[in-house]
N, C-alpha and C positions, 0 to 999 in steps of 0.2 A: 246852649252855648256852643258855638262853633269855633273850633280852633283850626288854625291853618298851619300846615306843615310846609316848610320851605326846605328845599334840598340845596345843599351847597354843591353846585355843579363843579366848581373848580377844584374841589377836594377829591372827587371821585376818580379822575384819571391818576392823581397822585397816589391814592390808596391802592388802586389797581396796579400801578407800576411797582409799588413796594411789595405787594403780594406776589406778583410775577417774579420779582427779583429774589425774594426770600425762597421761592420754590425752585429757582434756577439750579441750585446745588442739588436739590432733591431729584430734579429731572436728569441732571448729569450722572448722578450715582445710579439712578434707575436705568438709564441708557447703557452705562458701563456694565451693570449687572446683566442686562439682556445680552450684551456682546459676549461676556464670559460664559453665560449659559449656552449660547449657540455654539461657541468654540468647544465647550465641554461635550456637547452632544456629538459634534463632528469627530472629536477625538475618541469617544466611546464607540461610535460606529466603526471607525477605522480599526480600533483594537479588537473589536468583536469579529471582524472579517479576516483578520490576520491569523495565520497558522501559529500555533504555540511554538515557542523555541524551547528545545530540550537541552538542558545543560547537564552534562555527565560529570559527576564528582567522584573522587576517590575517597578512601576511608578518612583521610585527614581533612577533607573538604576542599581540596584543590581541584580546579577545573581540568578535565581531561579533554584534549583536542580530539575531535571526532571527524576530521576531514577525510581520513582514509577508510571510514566505516561505510560499507555499502548499505543501500536502502534494503528494507525487508523484502521487497519484490525481487531485487537483484540477488539477494542471498538465497531465496527460494528457487529462483531460476537456475542458479549454479547447481543446486542440489538436484533439480529435475534433469538438467543436462547430463550430470554425472550418472544418474539412474538410467537415462536413455542410452548412454554410452555402454553400460554393462548389459542392459536388457535387450536392446535392439541392434547392437553392433558386434557381431561375432562371426567366426568361421567354424567349420566342422571340427577343427582341431582344438579350438579353445572355448567352444560353446559351454561346456560344463563349468569351467573356471569362471567365465564371465557371468553366467546366469546365477551361479552361487554367490558371486560378488554383488549382484543386484539384490540378493536376498536381504542384505543389511539395510536396505531402504524400505522394506516391507514391515508393516506393523506386526507385532508378535501374534496377534489373534488371527491374522490372515496368512501366516507362513505355511501352514499345512496345505492350504488350497494353492498357494503359489508354487510350492514344491511339486505338487501333482501336475500342475500345468506345464512347468518347465521340464519335467521329466519327459513328457511327450515331445517337447521341442528338441530336447537332447537326443532322444532316440531317433527321431526323424532326421535331424541334422547329421548325425554320425552315419546313419544307414544310407542316406541319399547324398552325402557330401554337400550339404546345403550350407550356405553362408548368407549373411544379411548385413547390409550397411545402412545406417540411418543418418539423415542429415536434417535435423530440426531447423526450420527457418524462423518460425514465430512461436513464441510461448506467451500466452495471455494468462495472467494470474489474477484470480478474484479472491482477495483475502477474506472477505465476509463469508463466502460460501466454502472457502478452502478448496478451490478447484483450480487446476492448471489445464488449459487447453493447448495442445501441442499440434502444430501443423508443420509438415516438411515432406521430404522425399525419402523413399526407401528403395534400395536395390537388393533384390533377392537372386541368389544363384543356386540352382539345383542341377547337379550332375553336369556342370559347365554351362548350362543354359541360363542366361541372365534376363531378368525382367525388372523394369522400373515401375514403381507405383507410388501412391501418396501415403504419407504417414499422418494419420489423424487420430489422436488419442485424447482422452479426458482422464486426468489423474486427480483423484480426491486425496488430499494429503492432511496429515496431522503433525503436530510438533511432538517431539519426544526427547529422550536423553541424547546428548552429544557424545559420540564415541570416536575413537581414533579412525575407524573405518567410515563413519558417518558424522563428520564434524559439524554438519549443518543442523542435525537434529530434525530433519524433515523425513517423514515416513509416509509411504503410500498405503492408503487404506482401501482404495478401490481403483481399478483400472478398466476403462471402457474404450475399446477400439471403435471409432466412428467410421461410417461408410462415406 
């Protein structure tokens, strides 16, 4: 027994059109979801590359304006400049006072060694009437290594004869307590004069 199957060709386009029309909303929602997904990825990438914003709050939770607060590097640079002012800028008349003022920037564990080294400078300066002026030009601060590299000029005078030279030092620093004489809380742990 042979049966014949006949296709109703005129109904196929109509059924196909209905199927496409019923999936049209699904296509629109799928395309809209794809657009939202791409925009979300772009927003996530932009937020991941943006530096975090630090908001300072007081005890009551009110925002404190931080426009006048210097950056950490500027803060440390000011402390280093102050240390150089006392350590490398003196005359034979005030060398003892200046170098003793520089001592507040030295870590407690290194103060004995510092006192021994400055005693030699004090003795030489007072006997030879030596003086020194330091002009730091560039201070590079590496916060990860806690090192400050200082470059500048130095003018030394011994018995009236003056000589100019370069000032190149590497200062290893640590943070410590903030005191009236050292309000920055930056302490020198190691000092290396570079050639």
